[in-house]
N, C-alpha and C positions, 0 to 999 in steps of 0.2 A: 413081581406079583403075578401069581398064576392066574390064568384067565378061566375062572370058574363061571358057573351060570349067572350068578348075580352081577359079577363084573362085566360080563358080556352084555347083559341086558342094560346096565347103566350106560355103557359106551354107545350101544346101538341106538338108543333113543335119540341121541344128538347127531347121528350120522345120516347122510343121505341114504335113502332106501336101498339102492344097489350095493353100497358099501356095507351097510348093516347086514344085509342078507349074506354077502360074501363072508364076512367075519363069523357070523353065526353058523353057517354051513361048515366052514373050516374048523371052528372050535369043536363042533359036534363030531367031527370025523377023527379028532385026536383023543387018545385015552387020557384019563386023569393022571396028573403028575408028569406028563410028557414034557421034556424041555422045550419042545416047539411051542407049547402054550405060552411060555415066557416071551418068546420072540413075537408071537402073535399079539400078545397084550401090548408090547411095545409098539408094534406096527399100528395097532388100533389107536393108541394114544397119539401117534404121529398123524394118523388120518383124521382124528378128532380135531387136532389143532389146525390142520389144513382146512377142515370144514369151517371152523370158526373164522379163520382168515378170509375164506371165500365169502361167508355171510357178511362179514364186516365190509368187505370190498363191494359187495352187491348193494348194501345199504348206502354206502358212500356214492355209488353210481346213481342210485335212485335220488339221493339228495341233490347231486349235481344236475340231474335231469330236471328236478323240480325248480332249482334256481335258474336254469336256462330258460324256463318258461314263465318266470315271475318278473313282474315289473318292480324294480328296486325301490321306487318311491312309495307306491301304494300297496304293494303286496298282491295286487290282482294279477291275473294272467297277462302276459304280454302278447304281441302279435303272433309269435310262434305258438304259444299255448292256445290262443284263440283258434288258430288254423287247425290244430289237432282236435280240439273239442268240437269245433263246427263240423269237421269231417265226420266225427262220431255221431253227432246229432243228425246230420243229413242221412247217414246210413240207417240210424234208428227210425227216422221218419219214413224212409222208403220201405223198410222192413215191416213196420207196424201200420203203414198207411195213415200216419198222423201228421197234421200240418204243424208248422212252426213259423216263427218270425225272427229275423235278425234285425236288431236296432243298431243304427249308427248314430252316435251322440257326439256333438261338438260343443265345447264350452263357449259361452258368449262373454266377451269382455276380459279374457285373460291377458291379452296384449296390453290393454289399458292399465291393468293392475301391475304387470311387469314394468311397464314404462314409468309409472308414477311411484311405485313403492319398492320395486326391485324383485329379483327372481325368487328370493326367499318367500316373499308374500305370494308370488305366483304359485310356488310349490304348496303353500298352505291352502290356496284356493283349489288346486288340483286334488289335494288330499280330502278337503271338505266335499268336493264334488263326488269323488270316488265313494266316500262313505254314504253320501245321500243316495247315490244310485244303488249301491249294494243294499241299503236298508229299504229301498222302495220296491225291490223286485223279490221274487220268490227265492227261497233257499236253493231250489233245484235249478235256477237259472244261472247261466254262465256270464260273468262280467269280466271284461278285459280292458286294459288301457293299451291302446294300439298306436298312440302317437302322443305328441306333447300335450295337446288339449282334446284328444279324441278317445272315445270309449266305445265299446260294443257290448251288446247284450244278446245272448242267444236264448230264446224261449221255446221250449217244446210244448206241443199240444195246445197251440194258440192259433186261431184263424186270423185272416187278414183284418177283418173288422174289429175284432177284439184287440189285435195288435196295435191298430191305429188309436184306439181308446187308451190302451196302456201307455203308448208313447206320449200322448197328450198329458196323461196323468203324471208320468215321470218328469216331463219338462216342467209342469206346474209345481211339482214337489221340489225340484231343485231351485226354481225361482223363489220359493218361499224359504229357502235355506240361506243362512248368512253365517259369517264367522268373524271373530275378533282378530284384528291385527294391530298390535301396538296402540291399543286404545281406540281404534277405529272399527266400526261395524261395517263389514263389506258384504254386499249381496252377490249372488251367483246367478248365472243364466245358462240355459242348455237348449240347443236345437236338436231335435230327434227325427230321423227318418227311418222307415222300416222297409224291409224286403221280405215278403212271405216266401216260405219254401215248402216243398212237398217231399224233398229227398232226391229229386232228379237233378238239382242244380250243382254247378261247380262252386266250391267255396269262394274263390277269388271273384268270380263273376257276381255272386250273390252279395259280397261285400261292396263291390263297385256299385251295384244297384241301390243298396242301402245308403251308400255315400251320396249318390245323386239325389235320392229322396231327402236326405238331411239338408243338402244345400238348397233344395227347393223350399223346404220349411224355413230355413234361415232367411232367404230372400223375401219370402212372404211375411215373415215377422218384421223385417226392416221396412217393408212397404206399408205395413199396417199403421 
């Protein structure tokens, strides 16, 4: 098939810009009916196929990267995904001079559910907690499951006082949540600690600070 103008345009639209430009310039330099145009058309088809393979591989790589950052039980981000997103939020906070908070959440009573009803019931409790947290925060907030019964929430443009109020509201929301397991209605509990950030903090240090705040809340709840 000769490489006329219409054929060149059809192929070029699916090729990377540098290749499309190369084929267009070469085709323009050849006279109509030149046998080299047949070879050029074949080369362009090969390049197009290679481009399709590369795009498919790139999509597969993106999917593998997404799976590597996803918690298989809840579909939330895992600890690796949280680390990436938290680093991005810290950079944005520093750039725009906007505060934020990191919440560290720990389920209350999961061990008792596992011991009495088995780990399948425990997984159901984790799923119910994950949904309750996701539904209680903003769509722009980052929610991750970072351990067996541990979750984290990254909130941008939230000050320390507001973060404390939101943490209390989140814990109360989860405590009002229950789920059915084999005919039994089971309640949930959550302890939440926060660490405010300005963008100058290191992600792991911030997570450790929020973790300590959560344990302080858990101890206070047990003592109450």
